GUGUZA-259846 format. One record per residue (C-alpha): residue in one letter; x, y, z. Coordinates in pm, 1 decimal, always signed. Layout:
// GUGUZA-259846
(site "A"; (X; Y; Z))
...
//
This chain:
// GUGUZA-259846
(site "M"; (-1201.2; +1196.1; +439.5))
(site "K"; (-1534.6; +1027.6; +379.8))
(site "V"; (-1523.2; +651.2; +430.1))
(site "T"; (-1833.8; +557.9; +234.6))
(site "G"; (-1949.9; +619.5; -120.4))
(site "N"; (-1599.5; +599.7; -268.5))
(site "T"; (-1477.8; +391.8; -560.6))
(site "V"; (-1155.1; +226.9; -450.4))
(site "F"; (-889.3; +46.2; -653.6))
(site "I"; (-673.3; -196.3; -452.0))
(site "S"; (-369.2; -363.5; -605.7))
(site "G"; (-287.6; -703.4; -461.0))
(site "G"; (-649.7; -717.6; -349.9))
(site "S"; (-714.2; -1089.0; -392.1))
(site "A"; (-555.1; -1198.8; -63.6))
(site "G"; (-384.6; -1086.7; +256.3))
(site "I"; (-382.6; -719.9; +352.5))
(site "G"; (-537.6; -612.7; +22.6))
(site "L"; (-837.0; -842.6; +61.4))
(site "A"; (-883.3; -740.9; +424.9))
(site "I"; (-893.3; -374.5; +320.2))
(site "A"; (-1136.1; -461.3; +40.3))
(site "K"; (-1367.9; -634.4; +287.2))
(site "K"; (-1357.9; -341.2; +528.9))
(site "L"; (-1426.5; -77.7; +265.4))
(site "S"; (-1686.0; -283.8; +84.0))
(site "A"; (-1878.4; -343.7; +408.0))
(site "A"; (-1873.4; +32.0; +473.2))
(site "G"; (-2054.8; +108.7; +148.9))
(site "N"; (-1773.6; +167.7; -96.8))
(site "K"; (-1739.7; +21.3; -444.7))
(site "V"; (-1421.1; -184.0; -455.4))
(site "I"; (-1207.1; -279.2; -753.7))
(site "I"; (-953.3; -546.3; -668.2))
(site "N"; (-649.3; -626.3; -877.9))
(site "G"; (-415.3; -922.8; -886.4))
(site "R"; (-216.9; -1142.1; -1120.8))
(site "S"; (-433.6; -1455.2; -1087.4))
(site "E"; (-785.3; -1448.7; -1231.2))
(site "E"; (-870.5; -1758.3; -1028.3))
(site "R"; (-771.2; -1593.2; -699.8))
(site "L"; (-957.2; -1276.8; -793.6))
(site "Q"; (-1279.2; -1465.3; -862.2))
(site "K"; (-1244.0; -1648.6; -531.7))
(site "A"; (-1195.5; -1317.9; -350.2))
(site "L"; (-1501.8; -1163.7; -516.5))
(site "K"; (-1719.0; -1426.6; -348.4))
(site "E"; (-1620.1; -1270.9; -13.6))
(site "L"; (-1707.6; -915.4; -117.4))
(site "D"; (-2012.8; -705.9; -188.7))
(site "N"; (-2024.4; -436.6; -457.6))
(site "A"; (-1687.5; -539.4; -598.1))
(site "I"; (-1531.3; -616.2; -934.4))
(site "A"; (-1188.9; -742.0; -1039.2))
(site "I"; (-931.2; -633.0; -1294.1))
(site "Q"; (-662.1; -890.8; -1362.8))
(site "G"; (-309.1; -774.1; -1431.1))
(site "D"; (+45.7; -750.4; -1302.5))
(site "L"; (+127.6; -391.7; -1207.3))
(site "S"; (+498.3; -470.1; -1208.0))
(site "V"; (+465.7; -491.4; -1588.4))
(site "E"; (+446.6; -155.5; -1766.3))
(site "A"; (+199.3; -269.3; -2031.6))
(site "D"; (-40.2; -388.6; -1760.9))
(site "R"; (-5.8; -61.0; -1569.3))
(site "L"; (-94.7; +136.3; -1879.6))
(site "R"; (-388.6; -91.0; -1961.0))
(site "I"; (-531.6; -91.2; -1608.2))
(site "A"; (-494.4; +284.0; -1564.1))
(site "A"; (-674.2; +343.4; -1894.1))
(site "Q"; (-946.8; +94.2; -1802.1))
(site "L"; (-1008.3; +263.8; -1470.0))
(site "K"; (-1038.2; +608.3; -1624.6))
(site "E"; (-1259.7; +493.4; -1909.8))
(site "Q"; (-1482.2; +229.0; -1749.7))
(site "Y"; (-1477.7; +332.0; -1382.8))
(site "P"; (-1440.6; +710.8; -1387.7))
(site "D"; (-1574.4; +740.5; -1032.2))
(site "V"; (-1255.2; +588.9; -889.5))
(site "N"; (-1121.4; +836.0; -634.4))
(site "I"; (-896.8; +624.4; -412.2))
(site "I"; (-605.9; +406.0; -519.7))
(site "I"; (-440.8; +175.7; -269.2))
(site "N"; (-94.7; +61.6; -380.5))
(site "N"; (-69.1; -263.3; -188.1))
(site "A"; (+86.5; -516.3; -427.2))
(site "G"; (+438.7; -603.6; -322.0))
(site "A"; (+730.6; -839.7; -364.2))
(site "A"; (+972.9; -971.3; -102.7))
(site "F"; (+1242.4; -1236.5; -100.9))
(site "G"; (+1359.6; -1401.5; +217.7))
(site "Y"; (+1719.8; -1518.0; +196.8))
(site "L"; (+2068.8; -1467.1; +340.8))
(site "L"; (+2321.5; -1262.7; +150.8))
(site "S"; (+2583.4; -1522.9; +242.5))
(site "E"; (+2385.1; -1794.9; +66.9))
(site "T"; (+2302.1; -1637.7; -268.7))
(site "T"; (+2482.8; -1508.5; -574.4))
(site "N"; (+2183.2; -1327.7; -726.1))
(site "A"; (+2082.6; -1076.0; -460.8))
(site "H"; (+2091.4; -803.6; -725.4))
(site "E"; (+1829.1; -987.7; -931.7))
(site "K"; (+1599.0; -1027.2; -630.7))
(site "A"; (+1652.4; -663.4; -539.5))
(site "Q"; (+1562.1; -553.3; -891.6))
(site "I"; (+1230.5; -738.8; -873.4))
(site "E"; (+1150.6; -597.9; -528.6))
(site "M"; (+1244.0; -243.6; -624.6))
(site "N"; (+1044.4; -258.0; -947.2))
(site "T"; (+729.7; -388.7; -776.0))
(site "N"; (+750.1; -195.9; -449.3))
(site "Y"; (+880.0; +136.7; -577.7))
(site "F"; (+911.0; +209.1; -950.5))
(site "S"; (+574.8; +52.2; -1037.3))
(site "V"; (+399.4; +245.0; -761.2))
(site "I"; (+543.4; +573.8; -885.5))
(site "H"; (+440.5; +506.1; -1243.9))
(site "F"; (+89.3; +381.4; -1165.9))
(site "T"; (+26.6; +674.1; -933.0))
(site "E"; (+157.0; +912.4; -1197.1))
(site "L"; (-86.4; +765.0; -1449.4))
(site "L"; (-385.4; +816.0; -1217.1))
(site "L"; (-298.3; +1149.5; -1053.9))
(site "P"; (-445.5; +1375.1; -1326.2))
(site "H"; (-772.1; +1183.3; -1287.5))
(site "L"; (-765.4; +1201.7; -907.0))
(site "L"; (-692.0; +1573.3; -910.6))
(site "Q"; (-1023.8; +1631.9; -1086.4))
(site "K"; (-1215.1; +1475.6; -794.7))
(site "E"; (-1367.9; +1672.7; -510.9))
(site "E"; (-1204.7; +1430.0; -268.8))
(site "A"; (-944.1; +1167.9; -353.3))
(site "A"; (-662.1; +972.1; -194.0))
(site "V"; (-347.4; +775.6; -267.4))
(site "V"; (-270.5; +509.2; -6.6))
(site "N"; (+70.0; +340.7; -13.9))
(site "I"; (+114.2; +25.2; +192.2))
(site "S"; (+464.0; +49.6; +333.7))
(site "S"; (+615.3; -160.8; +613.3))
(site "I"; (+779.7; -167.5; +953.8))
(site "A"; (+1090.2; -245.1; +745.0))
(site "V"; (+1113.6; +130.5; +680.1))
(site "Y"; (+1268.3; +154.7; +1027.8))
(site "G"; (+1542.4; -99.7; +970.4))
(site "S"; (+1652.0; -394.6; +760.7))
(site "H"; (+1657.0; -761.6; +857.7))
(site "K"; (+1917.2; -1015.0; +755.1))
(site "F"; (+1650.1; -1252.4; +621.2))
(site "L"; (+1498.2; -970.1; +411.1))
(site "P"; (+1821.4; -795.9; +311.4))
(site "T"; (+1695.7; -586.7; +19.7))
(site "Y"; (+1322.7; -552.2; +90.8))
(site "G"; (+1361.0; -281.9; +356.4))
(site "A"; (+1544.8; -54.7; +115.5))
(site "T"; (+1252.4; -66.0; -127.1))
(site "K"; (+1007.6; +36.7; +144.2))
(site "A"; (+1240.1; +313.8; +261.8))
(site "A"; (+1243.2; +439.7; -96.0))
(site "L"; (+863.7; +421.0; -107.2))
(site "H"; (+845.4; +619.9; +214.9))
(site "G"; (+1059.2; +896.7; +67.8))
(site "Y"; (+843.7; +916.2; -243.0))
(site "T"; (+519.8; +911.5; -42.3))
(site "S"; (+635.6; +1196.6; +178.9))
(site "A"; (+733.6; +1405.0; -123.4))
(site "L"; (+402.2; +1330.6; -294.4))
(site "R"; (+212.1; +1443.2; +15.1))
(site "M"; (+408.4; +1766.9; +38.4))
(site "T"; (+356.4; +1833.3; -332.6))
(site "Y"; (-22.7; +1824.4; -312.8))
(site "E"; (-92.5; +1927.4; +46.2))
(site "E"; (-204.9; +2278.0; -53.4))
(site "Q"; (-458.0; +2147.8; -304.1))
(site "K"; (-645.6; +1963.5; -28.7))
(site "N"; (-852.5; +1739.0; -257.8))
(site "V"; (-586.3; +1465.8; -292.3))
(site "Q"; (-471.0; +1316.7; +36.4))
(site "V"; (-167.3; +1089.6; +59.7))
(site "Y"; (-151.5; +814.6; +321.8))
(site "E"; (+123.3; +570.7; +416.3))
(site "V"; (+45.1; +254.7; +613.6))
(site "Y"; (+321.1; +76.1; +807.7))
(site "P"; (+219.3; -281.7; +891.3))
(site "P"; (+444.1; -499.2; +1108.5))
(site "L"; (+461.7; -874.2; +1046.9))
(site "V"; (+117.4; -980.0; +925.1))
(site "N"; (-19.9; -1333.6; +910.8))
(site "T"; (-62.6; -1376.6; +535.7))
(site "E"; (+49.8; -1618.0; +268.1))
(site "F"; (+287.0; -1345.2; +148.7))
(site "S"; (+479.3; -1353.2; +479.0))
(site "A"; (+456.5; -1725.8; +549.5))
(site "E"; (+823.3; -1799.9; +476.2))
(site "I"; (+943.0; -1536.8; +726.4))
(site "G"; (+721.9; -1647.6; +1016.2))
(site "G"; (+400.8; -1474.3; +921.7))
(site "A"; (+199.9; -1711.9; +1139.0))
(site "N"; (+327.3; -1509.6; +1435.3))
(site "G"; (+203.4; -1182.0; +1290.3))
(site "I"; (-110.5; -978.8; +1341.7))
(site "P"; (-424.8; -1053.5; +1138.9))
(site "P"; (-459.0; -852.7; +816.0))
(site "S"; (-794.9; -722.6; +941.4))
(site "E"; (-603.9; -516.1; +1199.8))
(site "V"; (-426.9; -329.5; +920.4))
(site "A"; (-760.1; -267.6; +747.1))
(site "D"; (-916.1; -138.9; +1069.6))
(site "E"; (-629.9; +103.7; +1132.9))
(site "L"; (-646.3; +238.4; +777.8))
(site "F"; (-1021.8; +289.2; +804.8))
(site "V"; (-984.0; +494.8; +1122.9))
(site "A"; (-698.5; +693.8; +966.3))
(site "L"; (-913.5; +782.7; +665.5))
(site "E"; (-1187.9; +904.4; +897.3))
(site "K"; (-942.1; +1120.2; +1091.1))
(site "N"; (-732.2; +1241.0; +795.2))
(site "Q"; (-434.6; +1078.7; +967.5))
(site "F"; (-182.9; +1046.2; +687.1))
(site "E"; (+82.1; +843.5; +872.0))
(site "V"; (-64.6; +507.8; +975.3))
(site "P"; (+160.8; +290.5; +1193.3))
(site "V"; (+5.4; -43.7; +1285.4))
(site "G"; (+71.0; -273.2; +1579.7))
(site "E"; (+435.9; -291.9; +1681.1))
(site "T"; (+522.5; -18.0; +1431.1))
(site "K"; (+355.7; +233.9; +1661.9))
(site "K"; (+647.2; +198.6; +1905.2))
(site "Y"; (+900.8; +287.1; +1637.4))
(site "A"; (+691.2; +578.1; +1513.8))
(site "A"; (+649.8; +712.6; +1867.9))
(site "A"; (+1022.5; +682.9; +1938.1))
(site "L"; (+1107.0; +866.9; +1617.4))
(site "E"; (+854.8; +1140.0; +1694.1))
(site "E"; (+1002.6; +1183.4; +2041.6))
(site "A"; (+1353.8; +1202.9; +1897.3))
(site "F"; (+1249.7; +1480.8; +1659.3))
(site "A"; (+1072.1; +1661.8; +1941.3))
(site "N"; (+1384.6; +1647.8; +2155.8))
(site "L"; (+1596.6; +1772.2; +1867.3))
(site "S"; (+1359.6; +2064.0; +1812.9))
(site "R"; (+1371.8; +2155.2; +2182.2))
(site "T"; (+1751.2; +2141.7; +2179.0))
(site "R"; (+1776.8; +2364.8; +1873.4))
(site "G"; (+1513.6; +2599.1; +2013.6))
//
C-alpha cells in the first residue's frame, strides 16, 4: 500500500501509540486526523504534527461514533485509512474486586463493539476508494491473559477474531486492506499502572506499522510479540506437515 498521500483517521491519536503513528504518517506526507476525548490534549498533540487536524469525541459512545463517521464522510471525503487505536484497560486482581463485570463491559465496549460499529459506518466509504485500509491496534494479550489484566486480553482476542474475518471478507476486492498490529508492553501513560515504563517506545510500534503498510504485511507483531507469532506459525506448520 502507498505510505504517502493518504488521509488517515486515528482514534486515540492525542497520546501514546496513536500520537506516535500520527507523527510517523504525518512526516511521510499524509494528512492526519486525530481523535480523542480531550480537546485540550488534542490541541497539544496538534502542535507536534504537520498537516493534521483534530476531531474531539469518545468513540465508545454511539452518538459520537455516528457524528464522527458522518463528519469524516462529509468534511474529509478523502479519508482512506482508519486506525482503530483507542482502547480501555483496567489493571486489578479478580480476588480484590466485586465489579469485574462492570470493568469488562467498559473494556469490551471500547475495544471490540465500538470498533466493529465504527468500522461498519466507514466501510461503504472506504470501499469506494482505489486504495484503502482498516488498521486495528490489538495487543500481545491476544496470546494469553495476565492476572493483573484479567478481562482485557479477552477483548483483544475478540478483536483479533473480528479482524481476521473482516480481512477474509474483503480480500478478493483488493482495494480495502485489513491490518492488525500486536504491540507488547509499550511505555505510555495508558500502561503506566502495569509497568509501562519497562516497555518499548511507542515510536517502535509506529515504525513497524509503517513498514507493514509498505509491504502489504497484514499481521504486524511488534517487539516481544514476534516470538509468540513465530511460535504459533511454527506450530501450524508442524500440524500441516503431520496432516500431510
